[in-house]
LUMPAZA-909728 format. One line per 2 residues: number of its first residue (from 1); their letters; for each residue x, y, z of C-alpha. Coordinates in nm, 3 decimals, always signed. Layout:
% residues N
NUM> A> X Y Z | ... .
//
This chain:
% residues 95
1> MS> -0.145 -2.388 -0.949 | +0.111 -2.475 -0.685 .
3> DL> +0.279 -2.226 -0.454 | +0.610 -2.071 -0.556 .
5> TD> +0.920 -2.192 -0.376 | +1.127 -1.887 -0.476 .
7> LS> +1.096 -1.568 -0.679 | +1.336 -1.659 -0.960 .
9> SV> +1.052 -1.711 -1.210 | +0.867 -1.391 -1.117 .
11> SG> +0.918 -1.070 -1.310 | +0.746 -0.737 -1.319 .
13> TE> +0.789 -0.366 -1.345 | +0.814 -0.105 -1.073 .
15> LT> +0.485 +0.033 -0.943 | +0.385 +0.371 -1.078 .
17> AE> +0.292 +0.657 -0.848 | -0.071 +0.616 -0.955 .
19> QI> -0.069 +0.245 -0.867 | +0.080 +0.321 -0.525 .
21> RG> -0.190 +0.585 -0.466 | -0.448 +0.317 -0.548 .
23> IL> -0.296 +0.082 -0.290 | -0.297 +0.360 -0.029 .
25> YQ> -0.662 +0.432 -0.114 | -0.750 +0.064 -0.062 .
27> ID> -0.569 +0.053 +0.274 | -0.750 +0.370 +0.385 .
29> LD> -1.081 +0.218 +0.277 | -1.010 -0.102 +0.474 .
31> VT> -0.926 +0.096 +0.788 | -1.233 +0.318 +0.745 .
33> NL> -1.457 +0.014 +0.711 | -1.310 -0.133 +1.028 .
35> LR> -1.377 +0.193 +1.211 | -1.728 +0.228 +1.074 .
37> DG> -1.825 -0.128 +1.162 | -1.675 -0.102 +1.511 .
39> KL> -1.440 -0.390 +1.439 | -1.124 -0.243 +1.588 .
41> SA> -1.151 -0.418 +1.921 | -0.856 -0.638 +2.000 .
43> LK> -1.072 -0.948 +2.007 | -0.953 -1.260 +1.836 .
45> YA> -1.175 -1.405 +1.570 | -1.170 -1.719 +1.362 .
47> VG> -1.107 -1.709 +0.991 | -1.325 -1.951 +0.799 .
49> GN> -1.183 -2.221 +0.580 | -0.983 -2.536 +0.615 .
51> AG> -0.696 -2.369 +0.798 | -0.918 -2.257 +1.086 .
53> AN> -0.665 -1.988 +1.170 | -0.722 -1.727 +1.438 .
55> AD> -0.643 -1.361 +1.387 | -0.621 -1.061 +1.610 .
57> RG> -0.793 -0.747 +1.479 | -0.534 -0.530 +1.651 .
59> SN> -0.257 -0.717 +1.469 | -0.441 -0.682 +1.140 .
61> LL> -0.480 -0.307 +1.192 | -0.112 -0.277 +1.279 .
63> AL> -0.021 -0.467 +0.961 | -0.240 -0.232 +0.754 .
65> LQ> -0.081 +0.075 +0.911 | +0.270 -0.061 +0.858 .
67> AR> +0.187 -0.138 +0.495 | +0.052 +0.216 +0.456 .
69> TT> +0.374 +0.363 +0.594 | +0.578 +0.152 +0.353 .
71> YE> +0.369 +0.252 +0.052 | +0.379 +0.621 +0.152 .
73> RL> +0.759 +0.597 +0.152 | +0.756 +0.425 -0.187 .
75> LR> +0.527 +0.696 -0.324 | +0.760 +0.973 -0.205 .
77> EQ> +1.058 +0.795 -0.361 | +0.869 +0.738 -0.688 .
79> EQ> +0.758 +1.102 -0.705 | +1.115 +1.220 -0.645 .
81> RE> +1.239 +1.003 -0.931 | +0.967 +1.131 -1.162 .
83> SP> +1.018 +1.500 -1.084 | +1.334 +1.678 -1.194 .
85> DW> +1.576 +1.812 -0.935 | +1.592 +2.139 -1.121 .
87> VI> +1.377 +2.321 -1.375 | +1.497 +2.536 -1.662 .
89> SQ> +1.267 +2.813 -1.770 | +1.290 +3.069 -2.046 .
91> AD> +1.167 +3.426 -2.043 | +0.941 +3.543 -2.322 .
93> TN> +1.120 +3.843 -2.475 | +0.869 +3.905 -2.754 .
95> E> +0.656 +4.154 -2.564 .
//
């Protein structure tokens, strides 16, 4: 399958709050694994494969944290849309 040149042929639905929580969980897990393995030094390391690209762990951590901030914002917005701005209640007068 070739790479997309634009997004005109892509469709989808908005993420649910539960899906966003899952993404946040995965980001937290990735950061925790980096911490546990002592891999948060700012050393550069090579990524295997044909590209032979180099990456900076500090940059990767920053990208994870920025993604987490973005998904936290999306979650708050989604939860606000799903919850009503006001609630109507009714007293039980059959006592």
